[in-house]
Backbone as CSV, one residue per row, in Angstrom:
resi,resn,N_x,N_y,N_z,CA_x,CA_y,CA_z,C_x,C_y,C_z
1,MET,128.034,74.456,30.600,127.181,75.181,29.650,126.757,76.501,30.269
2,SER,126.743,77.528,29.487,126.279,78.819,29.958,125.230,79.334,28.996
3,MET,124.705,80.518,29.327,123.699,81.101,28.470,124.241,81.345,27.074
4,SER,125.567,81.394,26.925,126.170,81.646,25.621,125.902,80.510,24.640
5,ASP,125.486,79.329,25.145,125.177,78.230,24.254,123.878,78.471,23.490
6,THR,123.032,79.365,24.004,121.744,79.583,23.367,121.563,81.009,22.878
7,GLN,122.284,81.958,23.452,122.162,83.346,23.045,123.400,84.095,23.518
8,PRO,123.696,85.258,22.932,124.900,85.990,23.333,124.855,86.386,24.801
9,ILE,126.005,86.303,25.481,126.073,86.749,26.866,126.044,88.273,26.887
10,PRO,125.142,88.887,27.673,125.057,90.350,27.714,126.323,90.961,28.279
11,GLN,126.812,91.984,27.620,128.038,92.642,28.052,127.701,93.849,28.932
12,PRO,128.519,94.117,29.955,128.276,95.284,30.801,128.562,96.578,30.053
13,LEU,127.969,97.644,30.535,128.185,98.975,29.976,129.155,99.722,30.872
14,VAL,130.253,100.213,30.304,131.218,101.002,31.067,130.889,102.474,30.847
15,HIS,130.431,103.137,31.900,130.061,104.545,31.819,131.322,105.409,31.767
16,GLU,131.185,106.608,31.212,132.333,107.507,31.085,132.944,107.857,32.444
17,SER,132.153,107.708,33.510,132.652,107.976,34.857,133.526,106.848,35.388
18,GLY,133.501,105.718,34.678,134.248,104.554,35.138,133.379,103.499,35.783
19,LEU,132.142,103.856,36.107,131.213,102.878,36.670,130.901,101.796,35.639
20,VAL,130.725,100.566,36.115,130.346,99.457,35.246,128.903,99.087,35.570
21,LEU,128.046,99.130,34.559,126.616,98.892,34.745,126.206,97.600,34.056
22,GLN,125.441,96.788,34.760,124.859,95.561,34.202,123.391,95.801,33.907
23,ARG,122.925,95.283,32.774,121.524,95.450,32.429,120.846,94.128,32.096
24,ALA,121.571,93.031,32.255,120.989,91.711,32.014,121.780,90.680,32.800
25,PRO,121.122,89.623,33.244,121.819,88.606,34.034,122.669,87.692,33.163
26,ARG,123.653,87.055,33.787,124.420,85.991,33.158,124.131,84.693,33.904
27,VAL,123.882,83.647,33.152,123.536,82.353,33.733,124.536,81.317,33.252
28,TYR,125.201,80.657,34.195,126.150,79.598,33.875,125.669,78.302,34.528
29,LEU,125.372,77.297,33.722,125.008,75.989,34.250,126.311,75.209,34.426
30,VAL,126.847,75.212,35.648,128.191,74.688,35.877,128.195,73.229,36.325
31,GLY,127.047,72.693,36.674,127.025,71.308,37.132,125.687,70.649,36.906
32,MET,125.732,69.364,36.565,124.543,68.526,36.467,124.921,67.130,36.937
33,GLN,123.915,66.286,37.093,124.160,64.945,37.605,124.809,64.029,36.576
34,THR,125.439,63.000,37.105,125.881,61.880,36.286,125.273,60.606,36.868
35,ILE,125.317,59.541,36.100,124.721,58.281,36.529,125.813,57.248,36.786
36,ASN,125.710,56.539,37.892,126.540,55.366,38.128,125.834,54.200,37.442
37,GLN,126.118,54.031,36.162,125.389,53.060,35.357,125.572,51.629,35.878
38,ALA,126.750,51.315,36.417,126.989,49.966,36.928,126.050,49.636,38.082
39,GLU,125.864,50.606,38.979,124.963,50.360,40.107,123.506,50.315,39.666
40,LEU,123.158,51.159,38.690,121.794,51.108,38.171,121.530,49.750,37.507
41,ASP,122.484,49.280,36.727,122.333,47.964,36.091,122.248,46.859,37.135
42,HIS,123.035,47.010,38.224,123.003,46.031,39.311,121.608,45.969,39.928
43,PHE,121.012,47.130,40.207,119.656,47.190,40.750,118.653,46.543,39.803
44,LEU,118.747,46.885,38.508,117.800,46.332,37.532,117.926,44.819,37.432
45,ALA,119.165,44.335,37.491,119.369,42.886,37.431,118.793,42.198,38.661
46,ASP,118.987,42.801,39.831,118.447,42.229,41.059,116.924,42.151,41.022
47,GLU,116.310,43.097,40.327,114.851,43.131,40.234,114.336,42.466,38.960
48,GLU,115.239,41.763,38.256,114.881,41.055,37.030,114.264,42.003,36.002
49,ALA,114.817,43.210,35.952,114.339,44.207,34.985,115.506,44.699,34.133
50,GLN,116.510,43.826,33.944,117.744,44.248,33.286,117.561,44.603,31.820
51,HIS,116.424,44.295,31.241,116.205,44.610,29.828,115.601,46.005,29.636
52,TRP,115.336,46.699,30.743,114.750,48.037,30.615,115.785,49.016,30.075
53,THR,115.379,49.825,29.118,116.216,50.896,28.577,115.351,52.128,28.373
54,THR,115.986,53.253,28.216,115.284,54.488,27.895,116.071,55.209,26.825
55,ASP,115.454,56.201,26.198,116.075,56.808,25.022,116.695,58.173,25.297
56,THR,116.899,58.531,26.569,117.564,59.800,26.875,118.958,59.542,27.412
57,ASP,119.902,60.377,27.005,121.263,60.304,27.526,121.494,61.324,28.633
58,GLU,120.497,62.131,28.927,120.627,63.191,29.922,120.328,62.596,31.297
59,ALA,121.308,62.649,32.186,121.234,61.925,33.454,120.029,62.332,34.296
60,ALA,119.766,63.634,34.400,118.667,64.092,35.249,117.340,63.519,34.768
61,GLN,117.121,63.531,33.459,115.866,63.010,32.910,115.768,61.498,33.128
62,LYS,116.879,60.796,32.965,116.879,59.344,33.138,116.612,58.979,34.591
63,LEU,117.274,59.680,35.518,117.091,59.373,36.930,115.665,59.647,37.392
64,SER,115.042,60.688,36.872,113.653,60.956,37.240,112.728,59.866,36.710
65,GLU,113.044,59.339,35.527,112.235,58.223,35.017,112.431,56.988,35.888
66,VAL,113.670,56.709,36.288,113.927,55.576,37.181,113.131,55.744,38.474
67,ALA,113.174,56.953,39.057,112.449,57.212,40.298,110.955,56.979,40.119
68,GLY,110.417,57.450,38.999,108.991,57.253,38.746,108.636,55.788,38.574
69,ARG,109.486,55.047,37.881,109.199,53.626,37.642,109.329,52.803,38.926
70,ILE,110.181,53.241,39.843,110.288,52.530,41.117,108.971,52.599,41.888
71,CYS,108.266,53.712,41.750,106.993,53.851,42.461,106.007,52.745,42.096
72,TYR,106.067,52.258,40.877,105.118,51.244,40.409,105.821,49.980,39.919
73,MET,107.166,49.967,40.029,107.966,48.859,39.497,107.497,48.502,38.087
74,SER,107.524,49.516,37.242,107.000,49.371,35.878,108.106,49.208,34.845
75,PHE,109.270,48.734,35.264,110.383,48.589,34.326,110.090,47.556,33.242
76,ALA,109.306,46.541,33.574,109.012,45.489,32.599,107.931,45.904,31.615
77,ARG,107.233,46.995,31.930,106.136,47.436,31.058,106.293,48.917,30.730
78,PRO,107.379,49.263,30.062,107.610,50.687,29.764,106.558,51.246,28.819
79,ARG,106.176,52.474,29.088,105.223,53.149,28.206,105.884,53.426,26.859
80,PRO,105.122,53.387,25.785,105.711,53.741,24.487,106.058,55.225,24.436
81,GLY,107.025,55.558,23.600,107.371,56.960,23.409,108.621,57.394,24.137
82,GLY,109.174,56.494,24.973,110.443,56.801,25.621,110.325,57.806,26.740
83,ASN,111.475,58.392,27.096,111.572,59.288,28.238,110.708,60.527,28.083
84,SER,110.656,61.073,26.890,109.862,62.283,26.660,108.398,62.049,26.978
85,ALA,107.835,60.948,26.466,106.432,60.641,26.727,106.205,60.320,28.199
86,TYR,107.171,59.625,28.799,107.019,59.261,30.211,106.964,60.514,31.083
87,LEU,107.910,61.416,30.891,107.938,62.617,31.712,106.785,63.566,31.376
88,ARG,106.338,63.549,30.123,105.165,64.357,29.770,103.947,63.878,30.558
89,ASN,103.798,62.568,30.688,102.691,62.025,31.474,102.846,62.378,32.952
90,ILE,104.082,62.310,33.458,104.347,62.690,34.847,103.891,64.123,35.101
91,ILE,104.221,65.013,34.186,103.862,66.427,34.337,102.357,66.615,34.233
92,GLU,101.725,65.926,33.292,100.280,66.083,33.086,99.468,65.590,34.274
93,VAL,99.924,64.521,34.930,99.179,63.998,36.084,99.621,64.651,37.390
94,GLY,100.662,65.494,37.340,101.087,66.225,38.524,101.918,65.422,39.503
95,HIS,102.590,64.376,39.031,103.429,63.547,39.902,104.815,64.195,40.026
96,GLY,104.838,65.407,40.581,106.044,66.225,40.555,107.175,65.754,41.436
97,SER,106.906,64.858,42.386,107.971,64.464,43.314,109.145,63.810,42.607
98,VAL,108.907,63.109,41.484,110.024,62.438,40.812,110.962,63.445,40.148
99,LEU,110.487,64.673,39.924,111.346,65.697,39.341,112.323,66.267,40.362
100,GLU,112.081,66.006,41.646,112.962,66.514,42.681,114.323,65.819,42.673
101,HIS,114.438,64.701,41.964,115.704,63.969,41.923,116.670,64.533,40.874
102,ALA,116.191,65.424,40.038,117.033,66.060,39.013,117.543,67.388,39.551
103,VAL,118.857,67.569,39.571,119.453,68.731,40.237,120.377,69.480,39.280
104,TYR,120.324,70.818,39.364,121.144,71.694,38.534,121.961,72.622,39.435
105,ASN,123.170,72.927,38.998,124.038,73.865,39.710,124.318,75.063,38.807
106,PHE,123.919,76.243,39.249,124.085,77.471,38.476,125.030,78.432,39.192
107,VAL,125.769,79.207,38.406,126.386,80.433,38.895,125.656,81.582,38.202
108,LEU,125.130,82.506,38.982,124.395,83.652,38.453,125.172,84.920,38.755
109,THR,125.394,85.736,37.738,126.069,87.018,37.914,125.275,88.085,37.168
110,GLY,125.729,89.328,37.287,125.015,90.414,36.622,123.650,90.669,37.216
111,ILE,123.473,90.276,38.487,122.198,90.474,39.170,122.432,91.309,40.420
112,SER,121.401,91.963,40.889,121.528,92.884,42.004,121.219,92.217,43.337
113,ARG,121.648,92.865,44.400,121.275,92.415,45.745,119.761,92.510,45.934
114,SER,119.144,93.437,45.261,117.688,93.536,45.318,117.050,92.249,44.810
115,LEU,117.593,91.717,43.709,117.066,90.468,43.155,117.286,89.305,44.118
116,THR,118.495,89.188,44.675,118.753,88.028,45.528,117.953,88.083,46.817
117,HIS,117.539,89.272,47.263,116.636,89.347,48.413,115.339,88.607,48.105
118,GLU,114.902,88.663,46.846,113.696,87.938,46.442,114.003,86.477,46.135
119,LEU,115.146,86.236,45.478,115.491,84.879,45.068,115.573,83.929,46.260
120,ILE,116.212,84.365,47.339,116.422,83.452,48.467,115.143,83.200,49.268
121,ARG,114.047,83.802,48.882,112.757,83.440,49.478,112.292,82.085,48.968
122,HIS,112.876,81.634,47.861,112.589,80.288,47.363,113.469,79.324,48.155
123,ARG,112.893,78.582,49.080,113.658,77.746,49.993,113.592,76.267,49.624
124,ALA,112.396,75.705,49.523,112.274,74.268,49.270,112.876,73.926,47.910
125,GLY,113.867,73.036,47.915,114.491,72.602,46.669,115.630,73.471,46.195
126,PHE,115.958,74.529,46.936,117.033,75.453,46.557,118.144,75.428,47.604
127,GLY,119.373,75.650,47.156,120.508,75.885,48.039,121.321,77.041,47.491
128,TYR,121.889,77.882,48.383,122.558,79.105,47.949,123.919,79.288,48.617
129,SER,124.860,79.855,47.868,126.125,80.349,48.401,126.415,81.666,47.680
130,GLN,126.359,82.774,48.425,126.430,84.101,47.806,127.706,84.839,48.175
131,LEU,128.175,85.670,47.247,129.326,86.533,47.489,129.139,87.313,48.790
132,SER,130.184,87.354,49.609,130.121,88.036,50.902,130.706,89.435,50.796
133,GLN,129.906,90.428,51.137,130.403,91.796,51.166,131.266,92.063,52.392
134,ARG,131.291,91.145,53.341,132.166,91.295,54.504,133.616,90.976,54.133
135,TYR,133.793,90.083,53.179,135.137,89.648,52.802,135.618,90.262,51.486
136,VAL,134.698,90.579,50.599,135.065,91.053,49.260,134.991,92.578,49.211
137,ASP,136.041,93.186,48.734,136.083,94.642,48.584,135.164,95.064,47.445
138,GLU,134.249,95.986,47.734,133.274,96.441,46.740,133.589,97.847,46.225
139,SER,134.829,98.269,46.367,135.195,99.619,45.917,135.050,99.794,44.411
140,HIS,135.063,98.691,43.671,134.931,98.769,42.219,133.833,97.814,41.721
141,CYS,132.848,97.580,42.548,131.778,96.663,42.149,130.944,97.258,41.012
142,ARG,130.274,96.380,40.306,129.349,96.810,39.267,127.982,97.098,39.886
143,PHE,127.150,97.778,39.106,125.792,98.071,39.554,124.807,97.646,38.477
144,VAL,123.667,97.141,38.910,122.625,96.685,37.988,121.605,97.802,37.823
145,GLU,121.480,98.271,36.588,120.592,99.396,36.310,119.257,98.879,35.770
146,PRO,118.145,99.149,36.446,116.832,98.712,35.947,116.516,99.331,34.586
147,HIS,115.863,98.567,33.744,115.562,99.045,32.390,114.747,100.334,32.362
148,PRO,113.713,100.507,33.209,112.965,101.776,33.146,113.833,102.993,33.419
149,ILE,114.874,102.813,34.216,115.806,103.914,34.476,116.782,104.070,33.317
150,ALA,117.312,102.935,32.841,118.306,102.976,31.760,117.733,103.581,30.487
151,ASN,116.427,103.416,30.266,115.806,103.887,29.025,115.440,105.369,29.053
152,ASP,115.644,106.026,30.180,115.335,107.454,30.292,116.621,108.208,30.604
153,PRO,117.093,109.093,29.703,118.378,109.771,29.920,118.466,110.522,31.239
154,GLU,117.403,111.199,31.630,117.437,111.966,32.883,117.555,111.037,34.092
155,LEU,116.756,109.965,34.092,116.793,109.018,35.201,118.120,108.254,35.227
156,HIS,118.637,107.946,34.040,119.919,107.262,33.952,121.023,108.111,34.580
157,ALA,121.029,109.399,34.268,122.048,110.300,34.825,121.941,110.366,36.344
158,LEU,120.703,110.405,36.847,120.492,110.456,38.291,120.957,109.153,38.947
159,PHE,120.692,108.042,38.287,121.107,106.738,38.807,122.636,106.664,38.906
160,VAL,123.303,107.039,37.828,124.768,106.988,37.805,125.357,107.886,38.890
161,GLN,124.822,109.079,39.027,125.312,110.012,40.035,125.144,109.422,41.439
162,THR,124.000,108.820,41.683,123.697,108.294,43.019,124.588,107.116,43.381
163,VAL,124.700,106.128,42.469,125.508,104.946,42.815,126.992,105.296,42.874
164,ALA,127.412,106.295,42.079,128.815,106.731,42.139,129.123,107.352,43.497
165,GLN,128.186,108.153,44.013,128.372,108.752,45.328,128.416,107.683,46.412
166,CYS,127.558,106.676,46.286,127.539,105.586,47.266,128.851,104.814,47.244
167,GLN,129.341,104.537,46.046,130.596,103.793,45.945,131.769,104.601,46.479
168,LYS,131.761,105.892,46.209,132.819,106.756,46.734,132.787,106.787,48.259
169,ALA,131.573,106.879,48.815,131.433,106.888,50.271,131.895,105.560,50.858
170,TYR,131.563,104.474,50.193,131.994,103.147,50.656,133.513,103.061,50.700
171,ALA,134.164,103.483,49.629,135.625,103.402,49.566,136.269,104.248,50.665
172,GLU,135.712,105.450,50.893,136.269,106.330,51.919,136.043,105.755,53.309
173,LEU,134.851,105.237,53.544,134.559,104.633,54.842,135.448,103.415,55.096
174,THR,135.625,102.595,54.067,136.455,101.395,54.219,137.887,101.764,54.594
175,SER,138.426,102.767,53.913,139.799,103.188,54.181,139.952,103.729,55.599
176,LYS,139.048,104.619,56.003,139.157,105.233,57.326,138.869,104.215,58.432
177,LEU,137.921,103.330,58.193,137.615,102.300,59.187,138.783,101.329,59.347
178,ALA,139.457,101.026,58.244,140.599,100.110,58.308,141.691,100.666,59.220
179,HIS,141.948,101.975,59.100,142.958,102.604,59.970,142.492,102.601,61.431
180,ARG,141.217,102.843,61.626,140.695,102.867,62.991,140.744,101.479,63.624
181,MET,140.382,100.464,62.843,140.407,99.096,63.369,141.842,98.672,63.712
182,GLU,142.792,99.158,62.924,144.182,98.793,63.159,144.670,99.341,64.501
183,SER,144.228,100.553,64.826,144.662,101.150,66.093,143.856,100.623,67.277
184,GLN,142.571,100.323,67.062,141.724,99.870,68.156,141.886,98.384,68.461
185,PHE,142.192,97.605,67.428,142.264,96.151,67.608,143.581,95.617,67.036
186,PRO,144.698,96.023,67.607,146.004,95.622,67.051,146.270,94.122,67.150
187,ASP,145.562,93.440,68.059,145.798,92.009,68.232,145.024,91.148,67.240
188,LEU,144.070,91.754,66.549,143.305,91.004,65.550,144.135,90.829,64.281
189,SER,143.812,89.786,63.523,144.493,89.574,62.247,144.073,90.640,61.250
190,ALA,144.902,90.841,60.229,144.576,91.822,59.190,143.270,91.451,58.493
191,THR,143.032,90.156,58.323,141.797,89.703,57.678,140.583,90.100,58.504
192,ASP,140.644,89.897,59.808,139.517,90.253,60.669,139.276,91.756,60.687
193,ARG,140.360,92.537,60.671,140.187,93.992,60.667,139.556,94.466,59.355
194,ARG,139.998,93.877,58.237,139.389,94.239,56.951,137.909,93.876,56.936
195,LYS,137.593,92.702,57.488,136.189,92.275,57.525,135.341,93.243,58.348
196,MET,135.858,93.691,59.481,135.121,94.627,60.323,134.887,95.949,59.604
197,ALA,135.908,96.403,58.852,135.761,97.658,58.114,134.730,97.520,57.002
198,ARG,134.817,96.448,56.249,133.920,96.274,55.102,132.481,96.021,55.529
199,GLN,132.289,95.286,56.619,130.925,94.995,57.030,130.211,96.246,57.533
200,ALA,130.978,97.213,58.024,130.374,98.485,58.428,130.159,99.389,57.219
201,ALA,131.158,99.453,56.348,131.083,100.360,55.197,130.017,99.939,54.193
202,ARG,129.728,98.629,54.121,128.759,98.162,53.110,127.353,98.709,53.340
203,SER,127.116,99.281,54.518,125.785,99.811,54.826,125.366,100.922,53.872
204,VAL,126.325,101.573,53.206,125.967,102.664,52.298,125.804,102.186,50.857
205,LEU,126.109,100.917,50.587,125.943,100.417,49.227,124.466,100.185,48.929
206,PRO,124.012,100.518,47.727,122.596,100.355,47.391,122.266,98.914,46.999
207,ASN,120.972,98.618,46.942,120.510,97.305,46.488,120.937,97.024,45.056
208,ALA,121.295,98.062,44.315,121.700,97.888,42.916,123.082,97.277,42.774
209,ALA,123.848,97.151,43.860,125.178,96.553,43.779,125.070,95.145,43.209
210,GLU,125.923,94.851,42.218,125.900,93.530,41.597,126.423,92.486,42.578
211,THR,125.870,91.280,42.494,126.346,90.184,43.313,126.496,88.934,42.461
212,LYS,127.112,87.938,43.035,127.274,86.636,42.395,126.778,85.586,43.367
213,ILE,126.080,84.585,42.852,125.497,83.583,43.731,125.515,82.215,43.063
214,PHE,125.874,81.208,43.831,125.853,79.811,43.371,124.530,79.221,43.842
215,VAL,123.779,78.665,42.912,122.440,78.158,43.215,122.336,76.696,42.800
216,THR,121.909,75.852,43.720,121.583,74.466,43.411,120.077,74.304,43.558
217,VAL,119.440,73.718,42.553,117.979,73.625,42.555,117.548,72.368,41.818
218,ASN,116.488,71.732,42.325,115.971,70.566,41.608,114.934,70.989,40.575
219,ALA,114.618,70.082,39.671,113.780,70.423,38.517,112.373,70.844,38.926
220,ARG,111.834,70.221,39.960,110.486,70.597,40.394,110.470,72.019,40.942
221,ALA,111.445,72.336,41.801,111.526,73.682,42.364,111.804,74.714,41.274
222,LEU,112.593,74.325,40.267,112.896,75.245,39.177,111.649,75.541,38.353
223,ARG,110.830,74.521,38.129,109.552,74.754,37.429,108.693,75.739,38.220
224,HIS,108.633,75.551,39.542,107.833,76.445,40.387,108.375,77.872,40.316
225,PHE,109.704,77.998,40.291,110.331,79.314,40.147,109.918,79.960,38.833
226,PHE,109.914,79.196,37.748,109.510,79.731,36.450,108.056,80.194,36.465
227,VAL,107.197,79.431,37.146,105.777,79.792,37.229,105.612,81.112,37.976
228,LEU,106.281,81.250,39.116,106.098,82.438,39.946,106.849,83.657,39.425
229,ARG,108.070,83.442,38.940,108.921,84.570,38.581,108.982,84.839,37.086
230,GLY,108.392,83.946,36.314,108.361,84.168,34.871,107.071,84.794,34.396
231,ASN,106.184,85.182,35.311,104.901,85.739,34.881,104.878,87.264,34.933
232,ILE,103.808,87.828,34.444,103.698,89.269,34.254,103.766,90.032,35.571
233,HIS,103.411,89.381,36.674,103.361,90.064,37.966,104.702,90.089,38.681
234,ALA,105.686,89.363,38.177,106.998,89.325,38.824,107.759,90.622,38.570
235,GLU,108.666,90.956,39.485,109.528,92.124,39.302,110.389,91.909,38.060
236,ASP,110.666,92.980,37.329,111.281,92.862,36.006,112.619,92.123,36.021
237,GLU,113.491,92.440,36.964,114.829,91.851,36.939,114.789,90.353,37.192
238,ILE,113.984,89.905,38.147,113.933,88.481,38.431,113.177,87.731,37.333
239,ARG,112.269,88.416,36.659,111.598,87.800,35.506,112.599,87.593,34.365
240,GLN,113.486,88.565,34.151,114.537,88.396,33.143,115.445,87.228,33.498
241,LEU,115.734,87.065,34.791,116.559,85.944,35.227,115.854,84.626,34.969
242,ALA,114.570,84.553,35.281,113.810,83.325,35.043,113.829,82.959,33.561
243,LEU,113.676,83.943,32.694,113.709,83.696,31.254,115.083,83.202,30.818
244,ALA,116.143,83.806,31.363,117.502,83.407,30.991,117.809,81.990,31.467
245,MET,117.391,81.634,32.672,117.618,80.287,33.186,116.815,79.261,32.386
246,PHE,115.599,79.629,32.015,114.776,78.738,31.199,115.441,78.431,29.871
247,GLU,116.045,79.443,29.245,116.691,79.231,27.951,117.837,78.228,28.064
248,VAL,118.503,78.201,29.223,119.603,77.261,29.410,119.094,75.843,29.633
249,VAL,118.142,75.668,30.552,117.733,74.300,30.915,116.839,73.647,29.870
250,LYS,116.119,74.444,29.096,115.249,73.820,28.098,116.072,73.119,27.014
251,VAL,117.321,73.571,26.817,118.213,72.927,25.850,118.763,71.634,26.423
252,ARG,119.159,71.647,27.700,119.768,70.477,28.325,118.744,69.432,28.733
253,SER,117.593,69.851,29.220,116.572,68.920,29.731,115.204,69.269,29.162
254,PRO,115.020,69.135,27.859,113.752,69.550,27.260,112.549,68.771,27.774
255,ASN,112.742,67.532,28.205,111.605,66.721,28.635,111.007,67.195,29.952
256,PHE,111.777,67.980,30.729,111.244,68.551,31.961,110.474,69.845,31.722
257,PHE,110.815,70.557,30.660,110.327,71.931,30.499,109.628,72.184,29.165
258,SER,109.313,71.125,28.414,108.745,71.305,27.077,107.339,71.899,27.109
259,ASP,106.667,71.847,28.247,105.315,72.409,28.326,105.339,73.915,28.567
260,PHE,106.526,74.485,28.848,106.628,75.939,29.012,106.811,76.602,27.650
261,GLU,106.261,77.788,27.522,106.476,78.584,26.308,106.621,80.052,26.677
262,ARG,107.363,80.759,25.842,107.517,82.201,26.025,106.367,82.913,25.329
263,ARG,105.783,83.856,26.025,104.696,84.659,25.472,104.978,86.133,25.740
264,THR,104.211,86.979,25.087,104.293,88.412,25.337,102.981,88.879,25.931
265,GLU,103.052,89.492,27.105,101.877,90.054,27.762,102.180,91.495,28.152
266,ALA,101.309,92.394,27.743,101.487,93.818,28.070,102.879,94.305,27.704
267,GLY,103.396,93.801,26.584,104.689,94.231,26.101,105.877,93.594,26.792
268,LYS,105.632,92.604,27.663,106.717,91.951,28.387,106.745,90.466,28.059
269,GLU,107.957,89.911,27.980,108.102,88.482,27.762,107.865,87.734,29.066
270,VAL,107.067,86.680,28.998,106.732,85.903,30.171,106.808,84.413,29.840
271,LEU,106.756,83.584,30.880,106.705,82.136,30.717,105.303,81.638,31.082
272,TYR,104.829,80.664,30.301,103.500,80.106,30.561,103.551,78.586,30.455
273,THR,102.865,77.912,31.353,102.672,76.470,31.274,101.236,76.138,31.656
274,PRO,100.617,75.178,31.000,99.273,74.740,31.422,99.323,73.831,32.644
275,HIS,100.534,73.536,33.136,100.697,72.632,34.275,101.479,73.348,35.390
276,PRO,100.899,74.382,35.998,101.659,75.192,36.975,101.847,74.535,38.324
277,LYS,101.102,73.466,38.627,101.127,72.907,39.985,101.846,71.557,40.056
278,VAL,102.734,71.287,39.104,103.500,70.039,39.152,104.405,70.032,40.376
C-alpha cells in the first residue's frame, strides 16, 4: 500500500533547466506483520482460552490485543466492543507498551537530506536504511524545494540557480576525482575508486538533495512521531511527512490512530491527539 491508496501521489516538477524538483513526500507502506495463526491457536489451547476471538483481521492490531491480554490473561473475559474498544482503552489508560509489538515498514522518497537529519533523531522504536551518496551517483539527483521558496518567483529562481550550480560542481568534481583516483590508486577496484570520488564530491551537494530511506517503526513510536512532528512547531517538510504517513496508517490500522485528527493552526495542517503520552 502506498499513499496513492488514500490520495494522489505528488508528481515532481521538471524545471526548464532540466532540474527535477520535489515539493511533497511519497510514502510507501511496503511491509506489515502477519500472524502465525496455528501457533497462536496452540498457545490459546494450552492456556484453555481457545474460544477467544477478536473482530479485526489486521495482524498488527490483533497482535497488540494478544500482547495486552497476556498481561492480565484476560482471554476468557474479553471486553465488549472488540478490538477497537480494547485498543481505545489501551490508549486512554496509557498502556503504550503493547503497541510496540505492531511494526510497519515504509519506503520514503521525495524528501531531503535536511529532513532525514531530523528524522533519524527518532531512535527508540525506529530502524533506518538510507540511500548512500558514497555509492550512488548524484549527478542527476532531484532536489526538494521548500514551499516558502517555491511560492515566491524570485526565491524560486535563486533556489534553482543555486542547486544547479551545486549539481554541476558535483558532476565535475566526480569526473576529475575519478581520473585522479585511477592514477593514484591503480590497485583498487573500480568500485572503490568510484566510492572515493563520490564521497569527496558529495561535500558540495546541498541539504535539499532528495534521498530515499527505508524505515521500520512500531506503532507506539509512530504515534510519538506524529505528536512531535505533526504539530505547529515542527519544521514544515517533516510535518508534511508526518501527515502523509498518518494518512496511510490510519486506513490500515485505524484502531491505533483513531484518536488523532487533522486540524488547521495558523494556516497550517497539523495532527492532534488528546492522548500524546501513550
